[in-house]
C-alpha positions in Angstrom: -61.2 22.5 28.8 -60.2 25.9 27.5 -58.8 25.0 24.3 -62.4 23.5 23.7 -63.7 26.9 24.9 -61.6 28.8 22.5 -63.0 26.2 19.6 -66.6 26.6 20.2 -66.8 30.1 18.4 -67.5 29.5 15.0 -65.0 29.3 12.2 -65.1 32.6 11.0 -63.2 36.1 11.2 -65.8 37.8 13.3 -69.4 37.7 14.2 -72.0 38.7 11.8 -72.7 42.2 12.1 -69.7 42.8 14.1 -68.3 46.5 13.7 -65.0 45.6 15.4 -61.9 46.3 13.8 -60.0 44.3 11.6 -57.3 43.1 14.0 -60.0 42.2 16.4 -61.7 39.8 13.9 -58.3 38.2 12.7 -57.2 37.8 16.2 -60.3 36.0 17.1 -59.8 33.9 13.9 -56.4 33.0 14.6 -57.4 32.0 18.6 -60.5 29.9 17.5 -60.1 28.4 14.0 -61.3 24.9 14.0 -59.1 23.3 10.9 -55.8 23.0 12.7 -54.3 26.2 11.6 -54.8 28.1 15.2 -52.0 30.5 15.5 -53.0 31.8 19.2 -49.8 33.9 19.6 -50.4 35.5 16.6 -54.2 36.1 17.8 -53.3 37.6 21.2 -50.9 40.0 19.4 -53.4 41.2 17.3 -55.9 41.6 20.2 -53.6 43.6 22.2 -52.8 45.8 19.3 -56.3 46.5 18.9 -56.6 47.4 22.7 -53.5 49.5 22.7 -55.0 51.2 19.4 -58.0 52.4 21.5 -60.6 49.6 20.3 -63.1 48.9 23.0 -64.0 45.2 22.1 -60.1 44.3 21.8 -59.3 45.8 25.5 -62.4 43.4 26.3 -61.0 40.2 24.8 -57.5 41.3 26.1 -58.9 41.4 29.5 -60.6 38.2 29.1 -57.3 36.6 27.7 -55.4 38.3 30.6 -57.8 36.4 33.1 -57.8 33.0 31.5 -55.0 30.5 32.1 -55.1 28.8 28.8 -52.8 30.5 26.4 -50.4 32.0 29.0 -50.0 32.4 32.8 -53.1 34.4 34.1 -52.7 37.8 35.2 -55.3 39.7 37.1 -54.1 43.1 37.6 -53.5 43.1 33.8 -56.9 41.8 33.0 -58.7 44.5 35.4 -56.4 47.2 33.4 -57.7 46.0 29.8 -61.2 45.7 31.4 -60.9 49.4 32.8 -59.8 50.7 29.3 -62.5 48.8 27.9 -65.2 50.4 30.2 -63.7 53.9 29.4 -64.0 53.5 25.7 -67.6 52.7 26.4 -68.2 48.8 26.2 -71.5 48.0 28.0 -70.3 44.3 28.9 -66.9 45.7 30.3 -68.8 48.6 32.4 -71.4 46.3 34.0 -68.7 43.9 34.9 -66.6 46.7 36.4 -69.2 47.8 38.5 -70.1 44.0 39.6 -66.5 43.4 40.7 -66.0 46.3 42.6 -69.2 45.5 44.5 -67.7 42.6 45.6 -69.5 38.9 46.0 -72.0 39.9 48.5 -72.4 43.7 47.7 -74.5 45.7 45.4 -73.4 46.9 41.8 -71.7 50.0 42.0 -73.1 53.1 40.1 -71.4 56.0 38.4 -68.7 55.9 35.5 -65.6 56.4 37.8 -64.0 53.4 36.0 -60.3 53.9 37.5 -61.6 54.1 41.1 -64.1 51.0 40.5 -61.0 49.3 39.2 -59.1 50.2 42.5 -62.3 49.0 44.5 -61.8 45.5 43.3 -61.0 43.2 46.0 -59.9 40.1 44.5 -59.1 38.2 47.9 -62.4 38.3 48.9 -63.9 37.5 45.5 -61.6 34.3 45.5 -61.9 33.5 49.6 -64.1 29.9 49.7 -67.8 30.9 50.9 -69.3 28.7 53.5 -70.9 25.6 52.4 -73.8 23.8 53.6 -74.0 20.1 53.5 -77.2 18.8 52.2 -76.0 15.3 51.9 -72.9 13.2 53.2 -73.0 10.3 50.3 -73.5 11.5 47.5 -71.8 14.5 48.5 -74.2 17.3 47.8 -73.7 21.0 49.2 -75.3 24.3 48.7 -73.8 27.8 48.6 -76.2 30.7 49.5 -75.7 34.1 48.0 -72.6 32.5 45.9 -73.1 34.9 43.4 -74.7 38.8 43.4 -77.9 39.2 41.8 -76.1 41.7 39.1 -73.7 39.0 38.4 -76.7 36.4 37.4 -78.5 39.0 35.8 -75.1 39.8 33.6 -74.7 35.9 32.9 -78.2 35.6 31.7 -77.3 38.6 29.2 -74.4 36.3 27.9 -76.9 33.7 26.7 -80.0 35.4 25.6 -79.9 35.3 21.9 -77.1 32.5 21.8 -79.2 29.8 22.9 -80.0 26.8 21.0 -81.3 23.2 21.5 -79.3 21.7 24.4 -77.7 18.2 23.6 -76.5 15.1 25.5 -73.6 12.8 25.0 -73.7 10.5 21.9 -72.6 7.0 23.3 -72.1 5.9 19.4 -69.5 8.4 18.7 -68.3 10.0 22.0 -69.7 13.4 20.8 -72.9 15.1 21.5 -76.7 14.9 19.9 -80.1 16.5 20.5 -82.5 13.9 22.3 -86.2 13.7 23.6 -84.9 13.3 27.2 -83.7 16.9 26.8 -85.8 19.7 25.7 -84.2 23.0 27.4 -81.7 25.2 25.5 -78.1 26.2 26.3 -75.1 28.4 25.4 -71.9 27.8 25.9 -69.6 30.7 27.0 -66.8 31.1 24.5 -64.0 33.5 24.3 -66.3 36.4 23.4 -68.8 36.0 25.8 -67.0 34.7 29.1 -65.5 37.7 30.1 -63.4 38.1 33.1 -66.0 38.3 35.8 -67.0 34.6 34.9 -63.0 33.7 35.2 -63.6 35.4 38.7 -66.3 33.4 39.5 -64.4 30.3 38.4 -61.7 31.3 40.5 -64.6 31.4 43.3 -65.5 27.9 42.5 -62.0 26.5 42.4 -61.6 27.7 46.0 -64.6 25.7 47.3 -63.5 22.7 45.1 -59.7 22.9 45.5 -59.3 22.4 42.0 -57.5 24.4 39.1 -59.7 26.3 36.6 -58.2 24.3 33.6 -59.8 21.5 35.0 -63.2 22.8 34.2 -64.9 22.1 31.0 -66.5 25.1 29.2 -69.2 26.6 31.2 -73.1 27.1 30.2 -75.9 28.9 30.4 -78.9 26.8 30.4 -82.3 27.9 29.8 -85.9 26.2 31.2 -88.9 27.6 29.4 -92.1 26.1 30.9 -92.5 22.4 30.2 -88.9 21.9 29.2 -86.9 19.5 31.0 -83.7 17.7 31.1 -84.6 13.9 32.2 -82.7 11.8 34.6 -79.3 11.2 34.0 -75.7 11.2 35.4 -73.1 13.7 34.9 -70.3 11.2 34.9 -68.8 9.7 31.7 -69.4 5.8 31.9 -66.4 4.1 31.8 -67.7 0.6 30.5 -68.7 2.9 27.2 -65.9 2.5 24.8 -66.6 6.1 23.4 -65.6 7.8 26.2 -62.2 5.9 26.5 -60.2 8.6 25.2 -62.0 11.1 26.6 -61.4 9.8 30.2 -57.7 9.2 29.4 -57.3 12.3 28.6 -59.3 14.5 30.9 -60.4 12.0 33.5 -63.7 11.7 34.6 -66.5 14.3 35.5 -66.0 14.5 39.0 -68.1 17.4 40.0 -71.3 19.7 39.0 -71.9 23.1 40.1 -74.7 25.1 39.7 -75.6 28.7 39.8 -79.2 29.5 39.7 -79.6 32.6 37.7 -83.4 33.8 39.0 -86.1 32.7 41.0 -89.0 34.1 39.2 -90.7 30.9 38.3 -92.5 28.0 39.7 -91.3 24.1 39.7 -87.7 23.6 38.1 -86.3 21.7 40.8 -82.9 19.8 40.6 -84.4 16.5 41.6 -82.2 13.4 42.9 -84.9 10.6 42.6 -82.4 7.8 43.9 -82.0 9.8 47.1 -85.6 11.3 47.4 -83.8 14.9 47.3 -84.8 18.0 45.3 -83.5 21.2 45.7 -84.2 24.6 44.3 -81.9 27.9 45.3 -82.6 31.3 45.2 -81.1 34.0 42.6 -77.1 33.8 43.4 -77.2 30.6 45.0 -75.3 27.5 44.2 -75.4 23.6 44.4 -72.3 21.1 44.3 -72.4 18.0 44.1 -70.1 15.4 43.7 -70.4 12.6 40.7 -68.0 10.0 42.0 -67.8 8.1 45.5 -65.1 8.1 47.7 -63.0 5.5 45.8 -63.5 7.7 42.2 -66.0 5.3 40.9 -69.2 6.4 39.6 -72.0 6.9 41.9 -75.2 5.5 40.9 -77.1 7.7 43.7 -76.3 11.2 41.8 -78.6 10.6 39.0 -80.6 13.5 38.6 -83.1 15.5 36.7 -84.0 19.1 35.7 -87.5 19.2 36.4 -89.4 21.5 34.0 -90.9 25.0 35.5 -94.6 24.9 35.6 -94.6 28.9 35.2 -91.9 31.4 34.4 -88.5 30.7 32.6 -85.1 29.3 35.0 -81.8 30.0 33.9 -78.6 28.3 35.4 -75.2 28.5 35.3 -73.5 25.4 34.9 -70.0 24.1 35.6 -68.6 20.7 35.1 -65.2 20.0 36.7 -62.9 17.5 35.5 -60.4 15.2 37.3 -57.2 16.2 35.2 -55.3 18.0 35.9 -55.2 17.9 39.6 -54.0 21.1 41.6 
C-alpha cells in the first residue's frame, strides 16, 4: 500500500504556495506522478541532492524516504540523520517530531534546540517494543493498548491533518473505488509522502511489533475528524469476497484483516466506537489505541465486527486509522 501512499499526492510538481527549492518539487513530481511516468529513483536523487545542498524540506523528505520501505530498504540511522539536519535548518515538523522521538513512547516532548543530542537520545528499541495489550473480547478479537502514543505525537498527527481534510468516503461496490455516501459524514486526510513523516513510520513500526505484520502490509494511514453530529454508520472494514469489484484487490493485497485506531484527543463527549452485534462500545483516552480483527480464526470475514463511529455530542474527535492487509506476510 505504500505505492498508493506515494500516489495520494496531487499530480503537480509541488504544493500550491510551496517555497521549496526546485529539485524538491521535481523530486516529488517524479515520486508521485499518476500518469505512469513516475521515476522514483530520479525523484529520490533530486530530493537527496536538495538535502545535501542545505534545503530543509529536502532533508525532511529524505528522512521520510529512508524511514519507509517502499522505494528501497529502510535505514533508520539515515532517517534520523536527515531529520536532524532538517531540524537544524529550521523545519518545524522535523523539530517537533525529533523532540517527540527523543522523549520516547511514554515520555514527554524534549525541550530545547540541541538537535544532535536529541538524535542521540532516540531509543528505537523502546519505540519498536510491543506494548502491553488488554484483551477486551476473544471473538471477535478486540484489544486495547493504553498510552500507545505520547500526547505530543497525537497533537503532531492532528497538525498533519488540519487544513487537508475532505469529506470521507466509502468503498463503491459498483466500481471497486471510493465514493461519498450519506452513511459517512465525517472528514479524513490521507498521510502522503509529504505529510507522513518519520514519526508516523516509527508508530507504524510499533503497530507492526504488536500485529507481527510488515509495514508494507499496511494501507495508507488516515487522520479522521468528527465534528459534533458527524458519524460513520455501521459498516465492516473487511472486503466482501462476494463482491466481484473486490476480486482484483483481494487477489493482489489480500483481505483487510486488522484495524488499528489511535485516539488522538479525548476532550469531547460521545463519539464511541460501537460494535452493535456484540453490544460493545469503546472510547479510548488520548494516546490509547484499539486493535480489532476483521476476520475469524479461519480467515473468513467476521460479521460480528460490524461497527460504527458514533457522533460526538460535544467537541471534536480526532483519530489515526490504520488498516492492515493479509499480504505480504512477514
